[in-house]
C-alpha positions in Angstrom: -30.2 -61.3 29.1 -33.4 -59.5 29.3 -33.4 -56.1 29.7 -36.2 -56.3 32.6 -34.2 -58.6 34.2 -31.0 -56.8 34.2 -32.9 -53.6 35.6 -33.8 -55.9 38.6 -30.6 -57.6 39.1 -28.5 -54.7 38.8 -30.8 -52.9 41.4 -31.2 -49.7 38.8 -35.1 -50.6 39.3 -36.3 -52.3 42.2 -39.2 -54.6 41.0 -38.9 -56.4 37.3 -42.5 -55.4 36.9 -42.0 -52.2 37.4 -38.8 -52.3 35.1 -41.5 -54.0 32.1 -43.9 -51.1 33.0 -41.2 -48.5 32.4 -40.3 -50.3 28.8 -43.7 -50.0 27.9 -43.8 -46.3 28.3 -40.8 -46.0 26.0 -38.5 -44.6 29.0 -35.5 -46.9 28.2 -33.2 -46.9 25.4 -30.5 -49.2 24.6 -28.0 -47.6 22.2 -30.2 -44.6 21.5 -33.0 -47.0 20.3 -36.3 -47.6 21.9 -36.1 -51.1 24.1 -38.7 -53.3 24.9 -38.6 -55.5 28.2 -37.4 -58.5 26.3 -34.6 -56.7 24.4 -31.2 -58.6 24.9 -28.7 -56.4 27.0 -24.8 -57.4 26.2 -21.9 -56.0 27.7 -20.8 -52.7 26.5 -24.7 -51.6 25.8 -25.3 -47.9 27.1 -29.0 -47.4 28.3 -30.5 -44.4 28.9 -33.1 -44.6 31.3 -35.8 -41.9 32.4 -36.7 -41.7 36.0 -39.6 -38.9 36.8 -37.4 -35.9 37.0 -34.0 -37.1 35.7 -32.5 -39.2 32.9 -29.4 -41.4 33.8 -27.1 -42.9 31.1 -25.1 -45.8 32.4 -22.5 -48.5 30.6 -23.3 -51.9 31.0 -19.8 -53.6 32.6 -20.9 -57.1 33.2 -23.9 -59.5 33.1 -24.6 -61.7 36.3 -27.8 -64.0 36.4 -27.6 -62.6 40.5 -25.9 -60.4 42.5 -25.7 -59.6 46.2 -26.8 -56.1 46.9 -23.5 -54.6 47.6 -22.3 -56.1 44.3 -25.1 -55.0 42.3 -23.1 -51.5 41.5 -20.2 -53.5 39.6 -22.6 -54.5 36.4 -22.6 -50.7 35.3 -21.3 -47.5 35.5 -23.2 -44.3 35.5 -22.3 -42.1 32.5 -24.2 -39.1 33.3 -27.3 -37.9 35.4 -29.2 -35.3 33.9 -32.5 -33.4 35.5 -35.1 -33.6 32.9 -36.7 -29.9 32.8 -40.1 -29.5 31.5 -41.7 -26.5 30.0 -45.4 -26.5 30.3 -46.0 -26.4 26.7 -43.9 -30.0 26.6 -45.3 -33.3 26.4 -44.6 -35.3 29.2 -44.7 -38.8 27.4 -41.5 -39.2 25.8 -37.8 -37.5 26.6 -36.4 -38.4 23.1 -39.2 -36.7 21.0 
């Protein structure tokens, strides 16, 4: 399944167009590698997503073409949520360098 579609169906990101924008800004990695919106997502993959002031790492547990809102979080397991602290001298473009 495409990364942007998985992010929307899992409700990690509310809209697919927003998921594409975040991918284009290189704020998402799959298994430690920068990912594009069309990158394939498989069960067992680890996603790192930079949301504004935090970095969220999740493991993909299952893939589904559609889910109900109350079942969406069964598609992934949150591994860690880390606040991102920026120094004034750091660039805000990419948390991975």
